N, C-alpha and C positions, 0 to 999 in steps of 0.2 A: 669745499665741494670736491667730491671724489671724481676720478676720471670717468666713471660710468655716468654720473650725473651730468658732467660737462658734455659728454657725447650725446646724451639725451636732449639737452638744450640745443646743441648744434643741429641735431636731426630735426627738431621742432622748428628751429629758425629756417632751415633749408626748405622744409615743407611749406612753411608760411610764405617764404619768398617765392616759391614755385607757384603757389596759389595766387599771389598778387600779380606775378608776371602773366599767368594764364588769364586772369580777369582783365588785365590791361590790354592784352591782345584780342580777347574775345569781345570786349565792350563795343568797338566800332562795328563789328558784325551784328551784334545784338541791336545796336541803335539803328543800323541800316534796315534790318528786318522790321523793327518796331515802326520806323518812319514810313515804311511802305504801306502800312495799314492806316495811315492818317490821311486826312484831306490836306490840300495844299495850304490852307489857312492854319491848320493845326501844326503842320510841319515846320512853319517858320515862327510859331508863337514863342514869345519870351515872357516868363521862363518856360522851358520845354515841358510839354505835357507827358506825364507818365501814365496817367489814368484817362482813358478816352474810349469812345465807342468805335471799335475797329470797322473798317470798310474795305471792300474788295474793288472799289471803283477804279483804282489805279491799275490793277491787274486786268480788269475787264476792258478798260480803255486801251491798254497795250495790245491785248489780243485783237481788238477791233481795228486798231490802227495798223498793225503789222502781223506778219506770220512768224511768231516766235520759233516754232519748230523748224522752220527753214534755216534760220540763223544758227540754231542749236545743232542741227545736222551738219552744217558747214564747219562748225567748230570741232565737232567730233571727228569728222573725216580728215580735216587738215591737221589736227593735233595728233591723232593716232597715225596718220599717214606720214607726217613729218618725223615723228619718233621712230617709226619702222624703217624709213629710209636712212635716218641717222644711225640706227643700230646696225643695219646691213653693211654700212660703210665702216663704222667704228669698231665692230667686233673683230673682223680680221686684221684691221690696222693696229688696234691695241694689242692683239695677240702677237703680231709680228714685232712690235716695239717692246713688249714685255719679255718675250722669250728669245729675242735676237737683238739684245741691247748693244748699242755701240756708243762711242764717246760723243756722238751727235744726237743721241736720243733725247736728252733733256733739252737741248737747244731747239729741236724740232717741236717738242711739246710746248715750250715757252713761246715759240713763234706762233704756233696755232692759237694759244691762249691769248696772245697779244692782239690778235685780230678782233677779239671781243671789245677791245678798247676803242675801236674805230666807231665814230658816231654813225648811226644808220643813215642819216641824211647825207653823209659823205659819199655813199654809193647809190643814192636814190636815182639819180639821172641815168647812169648806165643800165641799171636794172629796169627802169621804166622804159627805156628805148628798146631793150632786148625783149621785154614783154610785148611791146607793140609790134616789133618786127616779126616775132614768132606767133603772133595772135594768141598770146596767153593772158592778156590783161583781163582781170575779173574772172579768173578761173581757179578752181581748187588746186589744179596741178601746179600752178605757179606758187601758191601759198605753201603747198607741201614741200616743194623744192627749197623755197626761201627759209621755211622753218627748220628743215633738216640741216641746211648749211649754217644757219644761225646758231643752232645748238650743238653742232658737231664738235667744236673744240672742247666744250664742257663734257660731253658724253665720252669723247676720246680720253680725256684726262682721268675721269672717274673710273672708266673700265680698265685703263692702264694700271691704276693703283690696285684695283680688285684682282686683276690677273696676276700681278706680281706676288700676291699672297698664296698662289697655288704652288705647291712644291714642285720644283723642276724635275725631281727624281721620278715623279709619276709620268711625266712626258717622256723622259729619257727611256723609261721601261717600255712605254708604248712604241717608241720609235725602234727599239731593238726587236720588237715583234713585227715590225714592218707596217705599222699604221700610217696611213696617208695623212697629210696635213688637214684635209677636210674632215676626215673621221676623227682626228685628234681634237679638233675644235668642237665637233658635234657630240662626240661620245665622252669626252673628258672635261674640256674647259667649260663648256656651257652648263653641264650639270653641277660642277663644283662651284661655279660662280653665279648660279641662278639667282640667288638672293641679291647679289650686287647688281646684276643686269636688271632685275625687276625694279629695284629702287631707282636705278638710273633712268629706266624707261618712265617711271612715275614722275620723276623730276622733270624730264623732258616734256612730258605731256602737259604738266602744269605750266611750264614756261611757254609752250606753244599756245595753250588755252588763253593765257593772259596777255599774249602779244597783241598790241593795239596799233602800233605805227604802220606796219606793213599791211595789215588788214584794212585800215582806213585809206591808205594811199593807193593800194593796188587793186581795190575792189570798188564796185559801185552798188550792184544789186544782186547779181547771181551768186557770187562766192563770198559775200560779206559774212563775217563771223559775229559772235555775240559781243565782242569788244566794239566793233563798228555799230552794232545794234544799240549799245549803251550811248555811244557818242552821238547817234542820230537824235537823241532826245534833248540835245542842247539847242535852244531856240534863241533868236536874236533878242528876245525880251529877257533872257537870263535862264537860269536853271530852275526847273520845277522839281523841288527836292523830293516830294512824295513819289512822283512818277519815276525820277531817276533812281530812287531807293528801290522801288519795285523792280525796275529793269535790272539793276545791279544784283538784286537778290536772285532773280531768275537766271542771270549770267553766272553767278557764283555757285548756285545750288548743285548743278551736275558735277562739277569738279570736286566740291566738298564731299558729296556722297561717294564719288569714285575713290577719293583719298581715304575715306573712312573704311570702305570695303577692302582697299588694298593695304591697309596699315600693317598687316602681318608681314607682307613681302617687304614693305618699307623698313620695318624694324629689323627684319632679318638681314636686309642689305646694309643697313647702317652699322650693324654689329659684326658684319662679315670680316673675318681676319683679326678680330679683337683678341681672340685666344687661339694660339697655335697648338 
């Protein structure tokens, strides 16, 4: 076998492995959507049904039981709001740490990242009491702040790495021209790192959208997001798989569509700095 033939077989094996991995990751989503169009009896039938008459009764019952668009709007506001607040804090902080590096910079980054190892329940009581004291319980404002602080270490670390890829000579030239720090960030750093910032924002939005613990604990009705919406369909009798699948489909659909629309920015951000 020649080297060219061997390379062709390696490429085919890689493509086949990629398709298998894609199908493995896609199958749970496919099965969730498929189950959402079944009746409760069909959803738990063994062996599972692949051919059946689809029904919309689960979606109609969900709409009759609750206001889906209220939960969806809360998710949009808190996810985008939390991401915006995190970026407003992280961009100048990452800029300072990337272009004014000291021997303590890595220690600070590691300390910030280590806060993600703290279980959320460990800080539940202080946050709960503060929310009650400042009358923020069951408000979007509280969730925006919580989500921003929750994702800030990850956003900071990613932006720090993106900013380090920007040649310092460009900034030194701008400083010689008398550019202020604010204009340096706005006119040079942000345009050059736009792909990285966009992909970081997308990741933060997805993390905020999928956050369930704080949404369930710190909200009741007014500020509940789609994750709390899904949890509300758990009954003492057990899980109703068809209805839960329909609710989960409605909760996942917006972020899946958003990710598909923003895939160009995501790919650009993931490849930022790959080639100098």
